[in-house]
mmCIF file as Biopython writes it, N, C-alpha, C and O atoms, coordinates in Angstrom:
data_model
#
loop_
_atom_site.group_PDB
_atom_site.id
_atom_site.type_symbol
_atom_site.label_atom_id
_atom_site.label_alt_id
_atom_site.label_comp_id
_atom_site.label_asym_id
_atom_site.label_entity_id
_atom_site.label_seq_id
_atom_site.pdbx_PDB_ins_code
_atom_site.Cartn_x
_atom_site.Cartn_y
_atom_site.Cartn_z
_atom_site.occupancy
_atom_site.B_iso_or_equiv
_atom_site.auth_seq_id
_atom_site.auth_asym_id
_atom_site.pdbx_PDB_model_num
ATOM 1   N N  . MET A ? 1  ? -120.299 20.367  57.035 1.0 0.0 1  A 1 
ATOM 2   C CA . MET A ? 1  ? -120.415 19.552  57.959 1.0 0.0 1  A 1 
ATOM 3   C C  . MET A ? 1  ? -121.302 18.416  57.885 1.0 0.0 1  A 1 
ATOM 4   O O  . MET A ? 1  ? -121.069 17.242  58.173 1.0 0.0 1  A 1 
ATOM 5   N N  . ILE A ? 2  ? -122.575 19.065  57.364 1.0 0.0 2  A 1 
ATOM 6   C CA . ILE A ? 2  ? -124.323 17.596  56.229 1.0 0.0 2  A 1 
ATOM 7   C C  . ILE A ? 2  ? -123.479 16.442  56.270 1.0 0.0 2  A 1 
ATOM 8   O O  . ILE A ? 2  ? -123.523 15.372  56.877 1.0 0.0 2  A 1 
ATOM 9   N N  . ARG A ? 3  ? -122.442 17.143  55.177 1.0 0.0 3  A 1 
ATOM 10  C CA . ARG A ? 3  ? -121.860 15.760  54.452 1.0 0.0 3  A 1 
ATOM 11  C C  . ARG A ? 3  ? -120.856 14.459  55.393 1.0 0.0 3  A 1 
ATOM 12  O O  . ARG A ? 3  ? -120.770 13.252  55.167 1.0 0.0 3  A 1 
ATOM 13  N N  . ARG A ? 4  ? -120.401 15.046  56.148 1.0 0.0 4  A 1 
ATOM 14  C CA . ARG A ? 4  ? -119.741 14.274  56.859 1.0 0.0 4  A 1 
ATOM 15  C C  . ARG A ? 4  ? -120.816 13.460  58.075 1.0 0.0 4  A 1 
ATOM 16  O O  . ARG A ? 4  ? -120.424 12.354  58.447 1.0 0.0 4  A 1 
ATOM 17  N N  . ILE A ? 5  ? -121.510 13.739  58.392 1.0 0.0 5  A 1 
ATOM 18  C CA . ILE A ? 5  ? -122.443 13.334  59.173 1.0 0.0 5  A 1 
ATOM 19  C C  . ILE A ? 5  ? -123.486 11.849  58.507 1.0 0.0 5  A 1 
ATOM 20  O O  . ILE A ? 5  ? -123.720 10.737  58.981 1.0 0.0 5  A 1 
ATOM 21  N N  . ALA A ? 6  ? -124.042 12.774  56.778 1.0 0.0 6  A 1 
ATOM 22  C CA . ALA A ? 6  ? -124.705 11.451  56.546 1.0 0.0 6  A 1 
ATOM 23  C C  . ALA A ? 6  ? -123.265 10.434  56.118 1.0 0.0 6  A 1 
ATOM 24  O O  . ALA A ? 6  ? -123.562 9.239   56.097 1.0 0.0 6  A 1 
ATOM 25  N N  . LEU A ? 7  ? -121.773 10.732  55.781 1.0 0.0 7  A 1 
ATOM 26  C CA . LEU A ? 7  ? -121.811 10.183  55.440 1.0 0.0 7  A 1 
ATOM 27  C C  . LEU A ? 7  ? -120.584 8.953   56.211 1.0 0.0 7  A 1 
ATOM 28  O O  . LEU A ? 7  ? -119.874 7.978   55.963 1.0 0.0 7  A 1 
ATOM 29  N N  . LEU A ? 8  ? -121.022 9.904   57.287 1.0 0.0 8  A 1 
ATOM 30  C CA . LEU A ? 8  ? -121.108 8.697   58.423 1.0 0.0 8  A 1 
ATOM 31  C C  . LEU A ? 8  ? -122.034 7.916   58.863 1.0 0.0 8  A 1 
ATOM 32  O O  . LEU A ? 8  ? -121.894 7.094   59.769 1.0 0.0 8  A 1 
ATOM 33  N N  . LEU A ? 9  ? -123.181 8.170   58.145 1.0 0.0 9  A 1 
ATOM 34  C CA . LEU A ? 9  ? -124.413 7.164   58.328 1.0 0.0 9  A 1 
ATOM 35  C C  . LEU A ? 9  ? -124.903 6.225   57.833 1.0 0.0 9  A 1 
ATOM 36  O O  . LEU A ? 9  ? -125.710 5.340   58.117 1.0 0.0 9  A 1 
ATOM 37  N N  . VAL A ? 10 ? -124.087 6.646   56.762 1.0 0.0 10 A 1 
ATOM 38  C CA . VAL A ? 10 ? -123.765 5.202   55.444 1.0 0.0 10 A 1 
ATOM 39  C C  . VAL A ? 10 ? -123.347 4.460   55.697 1.0 0.0 10 A 1 
ATOM 40  O O  . VAL A ? 10 ? -123.856 3.341   55.770 1.0 0.0 10 A 1 
ATOM 41  N N  . ALA A ? 11 ? -121.988 4.827   55.996 1.0 0.0 11 A 1 
ATOM 42  C CA . ALA A ? 11 ? -120.824 4.148   56.779 1.0 0.0 11 A 1 
ATOM 43  C C  . ALA A ? 11 ? -120.959 2.983   57.757 1.0 0.0 11 A 1 
ATOM 44  O O  . ALA A ? 11 ? -120.673 1.788   57.696 1.0 0.0 11 A 1 
ATOM 45  N N  . GLY A ? 12 ? -121.552 3.855   58.772 1.0 0.0 12 A 1 
ATOM 46  C CA . GLY A ? 12 ? -122.114 3.158   59.727 1.0 0.0 12 A 1 
ATOM 47  C C  . GLY A ? 12 ? -123.582 1.811   59.453 1.0 0.0 12 A 1 
ATOM 48  O O  . GLY A ? 12 ? -123.742 0.724   60.008 1.0 0.0 12 A 1 
ATOM 49  N N  . ALA A ? 13 ? -124.254 2.373   58.595 1.0 0.0 13 A 1 
ATOM 50  C CA . ALA A ? 13 ? -125.208 1.456   58.443 1.0 0.0 13 A 1 
ATOM 51  C C  . ALA A ? 13 ? -124.961 0.372   57.144 1.0 0.0 13 A 1 
ATOM 52  O O  . ALA A ? 13 ? -125.826 -0.429  56.789 1.0 0.0 13 A 1 
ATOM 53  N N  . ALA A ? 14 ? -123.792 0.481   56.586 1.0 0.0 14 A 1 
ATOM 54  C CA . ALA A ? 14 ? -122.595 -0.314  55.640 1.0 0.0 14 A 1 
ATOM 55  C C  . ALA A ? 14 ? -121.783 -1.712  56.980 1.0 0.0 14 A 1 
ATOM 56  O O  . ALA A ? 14 ? -121.456 -2.808  57.436 1.0 0.0 14 A 1 
ATOM 57  N N  . LEU A ? 15 ? -121.831 -1.286  56.955 1.0 0.0 15 A 1 
ATOM 58  C CA . LEU A ? 15 ? -120.649 -2.216  58.784 1.0 0.0 15 A 1 
ATOM 59  C C  . LEU A ? 15 ? -121.798 -2.489  59.581 1.0 0.0 15 A 1 
ATOM 60  O O  . LEU A ? 15 ? -121.750 -3.147  60.620 1.0 0.0 15 A 1 
ATOM 61  N N  . ALA A ? 16 ? -122.854 -1.976  59.090 1.0 0.0 16 A 1 
ATOM 62  C CA . ALA A ? 16 ? -124.030 -2.446  60.656 1.0 0.0 16 A 1 
ATOM 63  C C  . ALA A ? 16 ? -124.664 -4.010  59.633 1.0 0.0 16 A 1 
ATOM 64  O O  . ALA A ? 16 ? -125.142 -4.942  60.279 1.0 0.0 16 A 1 
ATOM 65  N N  . ALA A ? 17 ? -124.580 -4.113  57.995 1.0 0.0 17 A 1 
ATOM 66  C CA . ALA A ? 17 ? -125.300 -5.187  57.312 1.0 0.0 17 A 1 
ATOM 67  C C  . ALA A ? 17 ? -123.818 -5.915  57.297 1.0 0.0 17 A 1 
ATOM 68  O O  . ALA A ? 17 ? -123.955 -6.867  56.528 1.0 0.0 17 A 1 
ATOM 69  N N  . CYS A ? 18 ? -122.865 -5.907  57.648 1.0 0.0 18 A 1 
ATOM 70  C CA . CYS A ? 18 ? -121.941 -6.616  56.986 1.0 0.0 18 A 1 
ATOM 71  C C  . CYS A ? 18 ? -121.642 -7.278  58.365 1.0 0.0 18 A 1 
ATOM 72  O O  . CYS A ? 18 ? -120.829 -8.203  58.378 1.0 0.0 18 A 1 
ATOM 73  N N  . GLY A ? 19 ? -122.307 -6.832  59.674 1.0 0.0 19 A 1 
ATOM 74  C CA . GLY A ? 19 ? -122.198 -7.372  60.393 1.0 0.0 19 A 1 
ATOM 75  C C  . GLY A ? 19 ? -122.546 -9.310  61.096 1.0 0.0 19 A 1 
ATOM 76  O O  . GLY A ? 19 ? -121.992 -10.164 61.787 1.0 0.0 19 A 1 
ATOM 77  N N  . ASP A ? 20 ? -123.699 -9.113  60.384 1.0 0.0 20 A 1 
ATOM 78  C CA . ASP A ? 20 ? -124.081 -10.751 60.323 1.0 0.0 20 A 1 
ATOM 79  C C  . ASP A ? 20 ? -122.912 -11.710 59.089 1.0 0.0 20 A 1 
ATOM 80  O O  . ASP A ? 20 ? -122.947 -12.913 58.832 1.0 0.0 20 A 1 
ATOM 81  N N  . LYS A ? 21 ? -122.306 -11.028 58.732 1.0 0.0 21 A 1 
ATOM 82  C CA . LYS A ? 21 ? -121.630 -11.936 57.848 1.0 0.0 21 A 1 
ATOM 83  C C  . LYS A ? 21 ? -120.584 -13.265 58.602 1.0 0.0 21 A 1 
ATOM 84  O O  . LYS A ? 21 ? -120.235 -14.427 58.397 1.0 0.0 21 A 1 
ATOM 85  N N  . VAL A ? 22 ? -120.355 -11.774 59.900 1.0 0.0 22 A 1 
ATOM 86  C CA . VAL A ? 22 ? -118.438 -12.236 59.955 1.0 0.0 22 A 1 
ATOM 87  C C  . VAL A ? 22 ? -118.831 -13.737 60.919 1.0 0.0 22 A 1 
ATOM 88  O O  . VAL A ? 22 ? -119.633 -13.975 61.822 1.0 0.0 22 A 1 
ATOM 89  N N  . PRO A ? 23 ? -118.061 -14.338 60.364 1.0 0.0 23 A 1 
ATOM 90  C CA . PRO A ? 23 ? -118.472 -16.238 60.948 1.0 0.0 23 A 1 
ATOM 91  C C  . PRO A ? 23 ? -118.064 -16.034 62.256 1.0 0.0 23 A 1 
ATOM 92  O O  . PRO A ? 23 ? -117.346 -15.130 62.684 1.0 0.0 23 A 1 
ATOM 93  N N  . GLU A ? 24 ? -118.903 -17.511 63.223 1.0 0.0 24 A 1 
ATOM 94  C CA . GLU A ? 24 ? -118.613 -17.020 64.813 1.0 0.0 24 A 1 
ATOM 95  C C  . GLU A ? 24 ? -116.964 -17.910 65.383 1.0 0.0 24 A 1 
ATOM 96  O O  . GLU A ? 24 ? -116.483 -18.797 64.678 1.0 0.0 24 A 1 
ATOM 97  N N  . SER A ? 25 ? -116.497 -17.604 66.324 1.0 0.0 25 A 1 
ATOM 98  C CA . SER A ? 25 ? -115.593 -18.030 66.824 1.0 0.0 25 A 1 
ATOM 99  C C  . SER A ? 25 ? -115.733 -19.327 66.952 1.0 0.0 25 A 1 
ATOM 100 O O  . SER A ? 25 ? -116.870 -19.760 67.140 1.0 0.0 25 A 1 
ATOM 101 N N  . GLU A ? 26 ? -114.714 -20.154 66.888 1.0 0.0 26 A 1 
ATOM 102 C CA . GLU A ? 26 ? -114.894 -21.535 67.554 1.0 0.0 26 A 1 
ATOM 103 C C  . GLU A ? 26 ? -115.516 -21.500 69.068 1.0 0.0 26 A 1 
ATOM 104 O O  . GLU A ? 26 ? -116.302 -22.346 69.496 1.0 0.0 26 A 1 
ATOM 105 N N  . ALA A ? 27 ? -115.064 -20.454 69.752 1.0 0.0 27 A 1 
ATOM 106 C CA . ALA A ? 27 ? -114.969 -20.273 70.946 1.0 0.0 27 A 1 
ATOM 107 C C  . ALA A ? 27 ? -116.657 -19.890 71.715 1.0 0.0 27 A 1 
ATOM 108 O O  . ALA A ? 27 ? -117.408 -20.318 72.591 1.0 0.0 27 A 1 
ATOM 109 N N  . ALA A ? 28 ? -116.566 -18.776 70.665 1.0 0.0 28 A 1 
ATOM 110 C CA . ALA A ? 28 ? -117.982 -18.686 70.865 1.0 0.0 28 A 1 
ATOM 111 C C  . ALA A ? 28 ? -119.299 -20.091 70.606 1.0 0.0 28 A 1 
ATOM 112 O O  . ALA A ? 28 ? -120.198 -20.418 71.380 1.0 0.0 28 A 1 
ATOM 113 N N  . LYS A ? 29 ? -119.069 -20.474 69.706 1.0 0.0 29 A 1 
ATOM 114 C CA . LYS A ? 29 ? -119.270 -21.414 69.415 1.0 0.0 29 A 1 
ATOM 115 C C  . LYS A ? 29 ? -119.776 -22.749 71.556 1.0 0.0 29 A 1 
ATOM 116 O O  . LYS A ? 29 ? -120.620 -23.116 72.375 1.0 0.0 29 A 1 
ATOM 117 N N  . LYS A ? 30 ? -118.871 -22.757 71.272 1.0 0.0 30 A 1 
ATOM 118 C CA . LYS A ? 30 ? -118.498 -23.782 72.525 1.0 0.0 30 A 1 
ATOM 119 C C  . LYS A ? 30 ? -119.286 -23.058 73.676 1.0 0.0 30 A 1 
ATOM 120 O O  . LYS A ? 30 ? -119.992 -23.542 74.561 1.0 0.0 30 A 1 
ATOM 121 N N  . LEU A ? 31 ? -118.907 -21.568 73.361 1.0 0.0 31 A 1 
ATOM 122 C CA . LEU A ? 31 ? -120.131 -21.308 75.351 1.0 0.0 31 A 1 
ATOM 123 C C  . LEU A ? 31 ? -121.462 -21.100 74.700 1.0 0.0 31 A 1 
ATOM 124 O O  . LEU A ? 31 ? -122.395 -21.310 75.474 1.0 0.0 31 A 1 
ATOM 125 N N  . GLY A ? 32 ? -121.722 -20.829 73.779 1.0 0.0 32 A 1 
ATOM 126 C CA . GLY A ? 32 ? -123.066 -21.384 73.102 1.0 0.0 32 A 1 
ATOM 127 C C  . GLY A ? 32 ? -123.808 -22.551 73.502 1.0 0.0 32 A 1 
ATOM 128 O O  . GLY A ? 32 ? -124.922 -22.501 74.023 1.0 0.0 32 A 1 
ATOM 129 N N  . LYS A ? 33 ? -123.188 -23.569 73.255 1.0 0.0 33 A 1 
ATOM 130 C CA . LYS A ? 33 ? -123.493 -24.609 73.872 1.0 0.0 33 A 1 
ATOM 131 C C  . LYS A ? 33 ? -123.902 -25.277 74.507 1.0 0.0 33 A 1 
ATOM 132 O O  . LYS A ? 33 ? -124.857 -26.052 74.554 1.0 0.0 33 A 1 
ATOM 133 N N  . VAL A ? 34 ? -122.661 -24.794 75.396 1.0 0.0 34 A 1 
ATOM 134 C CA . VAL A ? 34 ? -122.779 -24.466 77.306 1.0 0.0 34 A 1 
ATOM 135 C C  . VAL A ? 34 ? -123.993 -25.013 78.328 1.0 0.0 34 A 1 
ATOM 136 O O  . VAL A ? 34 ? -123.845 -25.888 79.181 1.0 0.0 34 A 1 
ATOM 137 N N  . PRO A ? 35 ? -125.549 -24.096 77.956 1.0 0.0 35 A 1 
ATOM 138 C CA . PRO A ? 35 ? -126.037 -23.687 78.314 1.0 0.0 35 A 1 
ATOM 139 C C  . PRO A ? 35 ? -127.063 -24.948 77.787 1.0 0.0 35 A 1 
ATOM 140 O O  . PRO A ? 35 ? -128.048 -25.262 78.455 1.0 0.0 35 A 1 
ATOM 141 N N  . LYS A ? 36 ? -126.771 -25.515 76.721 1.0 0.0 36 A 1 
ATOM 142 C CA . LYS A ? 36 ? -127.655 -26.903 76.226 1.0 0.0 36 A 1 
ATOM 143 C C  . LYS A ? 36 ? -127.164 -28.171 77.042 1.0 0.0 36 A 1 
ATOM 144 O O  . LYS A ? 36 ? -127.862 -29.161 77.263 1.0 0.0 36 A 1 
ATOM 145 N N  . GLN A ? 37 ? -125.780 -27.975 77.478 1.0 0.0 37 A 1 
ATOM 146 C CA . GLN A ? 37 ? -125.408 -29.194 78.009 1.0 0.0 37 A 1 
ATOM 147 C C  . GLN A ? 37 ? -126.444 -29.444 78.926 1.0 0.0 37 A 1 
ATOM 148 O O  . GLN A ? 37 ? -127.456 -30.143 78.984 1.0 0.0 37 A 1 
ATOM 149 N N  . THR A ? 38 ? -125.539 -28.223 79.969 1.0 0.0 38 A 1 
ATOM 150 C CA . THR A ? 38 ? -126.323 -28.646 81.183 1.0 0.0 38 A 1 
ATOM 151 C C  . THR A ? 38 ? -127.354 -28.519 81.186 1.0 0.0 38 A 1 
ATOM 152 O O  . THR A ? 38 ? -127.765 -28.829 82.304 1.0 0.0 38 A 1 
ATOM 153 N N  . ILE A ? 39 ? -128.542 -28.062 80.228 1.0 0.0 39 A 1 
ATOM 154 C CA . ILE A ? 39 ? -129.957 -28.559 80.485 1.0 0.0 39 A 1 
ATOM 155 C C  . ILE A ? 39 ? -130.120 -29.724 80.647 1.0 0.0 39 A 1 
ATOM 156 O O  . ILE A ? 39 ? -130.756 -30.255 81.558 1.0 0.0 39 A 1 
ATOM 157 N N  . ASP A ? 40 ? -129.415 -30.359 79.550 1.0 0.0 40 A 1 
ATOM 158 C CA . ASP A ? 40 ? -129.222 -31.225 79.036 1.0 0.0 40 A 1 
ATOM 159 C C  . ASP A ? 40 ? -128.533 -32.622 80.370 1.0 0.0 40 A 1 
ATOM 160 O O  . ASP A ? 40 ? -128.886 -33.797 80.259 1.0 0.0 40 A 1 
ATOM 161 N N  . ARG A ? 41 ? -127.975 -32.348 81.025 1.0 0.0 41 A 1 
ATOM 162 C CA . ARG A ? 41 ? -127.573 -32.718 81.811 1.0 0.0 41 A 1 
ATOM 163 C C  . ARG A ? 41 ? -128.208 -33.669 82.886 1.0 0.0 41 A 1 
ATOM 164 O O  . ARG A ? 41 ? -128.141 -34.818 83.321 1.0 0.0 41 A 1 
ATOM 165 N N  . ALA A ? 42 ? -129.275 -31.737 83.139 1.0 0.0 42 A 1 
ATOM 166 C CA . ALA A ? 42 ? -129.807 -31.913 84.308 1.0 0.0 42 A 1 
ATOM 167 C C  . ALA A ? 42 ? -130.836 -32.249 84.407 1.0 0.0 42 A 1 
ATOM 168 O O  . ALA A ? 42 ? -131.493 -32.213 85.448 1.0 0.0 42 A 1 
ATOM 169 N N  . SER A ? 43 ? -131.537 -33.024 82.351 1.0 0.0 43 A 1 
ATOM 170 C CA . SER A ? 43 ? -133.556 -33.724 82.340 1.0 0.0 43 A 1 
ATOM 171 C C  . SER A ? 43 ? -132.618 -35.596 82.311 1.0 0.0 43 A 1 
ATOM 172 O O  . SER A ? 43 ? -133.211 -36.667 82.443 1.0 0.0 43 A 1 
ATOM 173 N N  . GLU A ? 44 ? -130.927 -35.396 82.079 1.0 0.0 44 A 1 
ATOM 174 C CA . GLU A ? 44 ? -130.683 -37.310 81.956 1.0 0.0 44 A 1 
ATOM 175 C C  . GLU A ? 44 ? -130.505 -37.236 83.699 1.0 0.0 44 A 1 
ATOM 176 O O  . GLU A ? 44 ? -130.265 -38.386 84.067 1.0 0.0 44 A 1 
ATOM 177 N N  . GLY A ? 45 ? -130.545 -36.151 85.068 1.0 0.0 45 A 1 
ATOM 178 C CA . GLY A ? 45 ? -130.578 -37.117 85.974 1.0 0.0 45 A 1 
ATOM 179 C C  . GLY A ? 45 ? -132.139 -36.559 86.079 1.0 0.0 45 A 1 
ATOM 180 O O  . GLY A ? 45 ? -132.699 -37.625 86.334 1.0 0.0 45 A 1 
ATOM 181 N N  . VAL A ? 46 ? -132.799 -35.940 86.058 1.0 0.0 46 A 1 
ATOM 182 C CA . VAL A ? 46 ? -134.051 -36.219 86.571 1.0 0.0 46 A 1 
ATOM 183 C C  . VAL A ? 46 ? -134.332 -37.536 86.476 1.0 0.0 46 A 1 
ATOM 184 O O  . VAL A ? 46 ? -134.401 -38.271 87.461 1.0 0.0 46 A 1 
ATOM 185 N N  . ASN A ? 47 ? -134.573 -38.048 84.856 1.0 0.0 47 A 1 
ATOM 186 C CA . ASN A ? 47 ? -135.096 -38.846 83.600 1.0 0.0 47 A 1 
ATOM 187 C C  . ASN A ? 47 ? -134.945 -40.823 84.884 1.0 0.0 47 A 1 
ATOM 188 O O  . ASN A ? 47 ? -135.617 -41.843 85.036 1.0 0.0 47 A 1 
ATOM 189 N N  . LYS A ? 48 ? -133.142 -40.009 85.626 1.0 0.0 48 A 1 
ATOM 190 C CA . LYS A ? 48 ? -132.724 -41.412 85.940 1.0 0.0 48 A 1 
ATOM 191 C C  . LYS A ? 48 ? -133.178 -41.613 88.029 1.0 0.0 48 A 1 
ATOM 192 O O  . LYS A ? 48 ? -133.032 -42.586 88.769 1.0 0.0 48 A 1 
ATOM 193 N N  . ALA A ? 49 ? -133.663 -40.370 88.276 1.0 0.0 49 A 1 
ATOM 194 C CA . ALA A ? 49 ? -133.808 -40.494 89.507 1.0 0.0 49 A 1 
ATOM 195 C C  . ALA A ? 49 ? -135.261 -40.549 89.104 1.0 0.0 49 A 1 
ATOM 196 O O  . ALA A ? 49 ? -135.621 -40.770 90.261 1.0 0.0 49 A 1 
ATOM 197 N N  . LEU A ? 50 ? -136.425 -40.535 88.422 1.0 0.0 50 A 1 
ATOM 198 C CA . LEU A ? 50 ? -137.582 -41.306 88.113 1.0 0.0 50 A 1 
ATOM 199 C C  . LEU A ? 50 ? -137.509 -42.496 87.408 1.0 0.0 50 A 1 
ATOM 200 O O  . LEU A ? 50 ? -138.584 -42.952 87.017 1.0 0.0 50 A 1 
ATOM 201 N N  . GLN A ? 51 ? -136.817 -42.912 87.234 1.0 0.0 51 A 1 
ATOM 202 C CA . GLN A ? 51 ? -136.694 -44.524 86.705 1.0 0.0 51 A 1 
ATOM 203 C C  . GLN A ? 51 ? -136.385 -44.928 87.827 1.0 0.0 51 A 1 
ATOM 204 O O  . GLN A ? 51 ? -137.205 -45.736 88.263 1.0 0.0 51 A 1 
ATOM 205 N N  . GLN A ? 52 ? -135.389 -44.673 88.617 1.0 0.0 52 A 1 
ATOM 206 C CA . GLN A ? 52 ? -135.610 -45.124 90.329 1.0 0.0 52 A 1 
ATOM 207 C C  . GLN A ? 52 ? -136.614 -45.250 91.145 1.0 0.0 52 A 1 
ATOM 208 O O  . GLN A ? 52 ? -136.942 -46.232 91.811 1.0 0.0 52 A 1 
ATOM 209 N N  . GLY A ? 53 ? -137.088 -44.225 91.069 1.0 0.0 53 A 1 
ATOM 210 C CA . GLY A ? 53 ? -138.738 -43.672 91.955 1.0 0.0 53 A 1 
ATOM 211 C C  . GLY A ? 53 ? -139.185 -45.107 91.382 1.0 0.0 53 A 1 
ATOM 212 O O  . GLY A ? 53 ? -139.834 -45.983 91.954 1.0 0.0 53 A 1 
ATOM 213 N N  . VAL A ? 54 ? -138.763 -45.093 90.364 1.0 0.0 54 A 1 
ATOM 214 C CA . VAL A ? 54 ? -140.181 -45.884 89.298 1.0 0.0 54 A 1 
ATOM 215 C C  . VAL A ? 54 ? -140.369 -47.637 90.165 1.0 0.0 54 A 1 
ATOM 216 O O  . VAL A ? 54 ? -141.216 -48.327 90.732 1.0 0.0 54 A 1 
ATOM 217 N N  . GLU A ? 55 ? -138.463 -47.662 89.620 1.0 0.0 55 A 1 
ATOM 218 C CA . GLU A ? 55 ? -138.025 -49.294 90.410 1.0 0.0 55 A 1 
ATOM 219 C C  . GLU A ? 55 ? -138.330 -49.320 92.045 1.0 0.0 55 A 1 
ATOM 220 O O  . GLU A ? 55 ? -139.268 -49.996 92.469 1.0 0.0 55 A 1 
ATOM 221 N N  . ARG A ? 56 ? -137.439 -48.503 92.987 1.0 0.0 56 A 1 
ATOM 222 C CA . ARG A ? 56 ? -138.341 -48.275 93.886 1.0 0.0 56 A 1 
ATOM 223 C C  . ARG A ? 56 ? -140.039 -48.931 94.200 1.0 0.0 56 A 1 
ATOM 224 O O  . ARG A ? 56 ? -140.219 -50.035 94.714 1.0 0.0 56 A 1 
ATOM 225 N N  . ASN A ? 57 ? -141.066 -48.082 93.813 1.0 0.0 57 A 1 
ATOM 226 C CA . ASN A ? 57 ? -141.745 -48.395 93.700 1.0 0.0 57 A 1 
ATOM 227 C C  . ASN A ? 57 ? -142.293 -49.940 93.013 1.0 0.0 57 A 1 
ATOM 228 O O  . ASN A ? 57 ? -143.384 -50.491 93.159 1.0 0.0 57 A 1 
ATOM 229 N N  . ARG A ? 58 ? -141.673 -50.165 92.606 1.0 0.0 58 A 1 
ATOM 230 C CA . ARG A ? 58 ? -142.179 -51.923 91.782 1.0 0.0 58 A 1 
ATOM 231 C C  . ARG A ? 58 ? -141.180 -52.869 92.423 1.0 0.0 58 A 1 
ATOM 232 O O  . ARG A ? 58 ? -140.838 -53.953 91.952 1.0 0.0 58 A 1 
ATOM 233 N N  . ASP A ? 59 ? -140.790 -52.368 93.463 1.0 0.0 59 A 1 
ATOM 234 C CA . ASP A ? 59 ? -140.117 -53.277 94.561 1.0 0.0 59 A 1 
ATOM 235 C C  . ASP A ? 59 ? -140.830 -53.509 95.802 1.0 0.0 59 A 1 
ATOM 236 O O  . ASP A ? 59 ? -140.927 -54.544 96.462 1.0 0.0 59 A 1 
ATOM 237 N N  . ALA A ? 60 ? -141.381 -52.185 96.025 1.0 0.0 60 A 1 
ATOM 238 C CA . ALA A ? 60 ? -142.023 -51.820 97.585 1.0 0.0 60 A 1 
ATOM 239 C C  . ALA A ? 60 ? -143.350 -53.159 97.076 1.0 0.0 60 A 1 
ATOM 240 O O  . ALA A ? 60 ? -143.353 -54.217 97.705 1.0 0.0 60 A 1 
ATOM 241 N N  . ASP A ? 61 ? -144.324 -52.948 95.987 1.0 0.0 61 A 1 
ATOM 242 C CA . ASP A ? 61 ? -145.364 -53.615 95.567 1.0 0.0 61 A 1 
ATOM 243 C C  . ASP A ? 61 ? -145.391 -54.879 95.695 1.0 0.0 61 A 1 
ATOM 244 O O  . ASP A ? 61 ? -146.404 -55.488 96.039 1.0 0.0 61 A 1 
ATOM 245 N N  . LYS A ? 62 ? -144.249 -55.437 95.425 1.0 0.0 62 A 1 
ATOM 246 C CA . LYS A ? 62 ? -143.387 -56.509 95.102 1.0 0.0 62 A 1 
ATOM 247 C C  . LYS A ? 62 ? -143.096 -57.787 96.122 1.0 0.0 62 A 1 
ATOM 248 O O  . LYS A ? 62 ? -143.142 -59.011 96.004 1.0 0.0 62 A 1 
ATOM 249 N N  . GLY A ? 63 ? -142.800 -56.937 97.089 1.0 0.0 63 A 1 
ATOM 250 C CA . GLY A ? 63 ? -142.449 -57.066 98.590 1.0 0.0 63 A 1 
ATOM 251 C C  . GLY A ? 63 ? -144.180 -57.380 98.954 1.0 0.0 63 A 1 
ATOM 252 O O  . GLY A ? 63 ? -144.695 -58.474 98.727 1.0 0.0 63 A 1 
ATOM 253 N N  . ASN A ? 64 ? -144.552 -56.796 99.250 1.0 0.0 64 A 1 
ATOM 254 C CA . ASN A ? 64 ? -146.538 -56.250 99.691 1.0 0.0 64 A 1 
ATOM 255 C C  . ASN A ? 64 ? -147.054 -57.243 99.473 1.0 0.0 64 A 1 
ATOM 256 O O  . ASN A ? 64 ? -148.273 -57.350 99.614 1.0 0.0 64 A 1 
#
């Protein structure tokens, strides 16, 4: 009984050690990139809005 438990523990440890060597699938890579793409799009939108605000302020200052 103890040998079986020890054997299962050794097998489990061996599987856990090999777990990080499994290549990541393309679908998983694409899913991992989605949050970064969303953040990039949001920051681009914020930058565009800020630039428009700066241009409007310049135009308003020229008008005065």
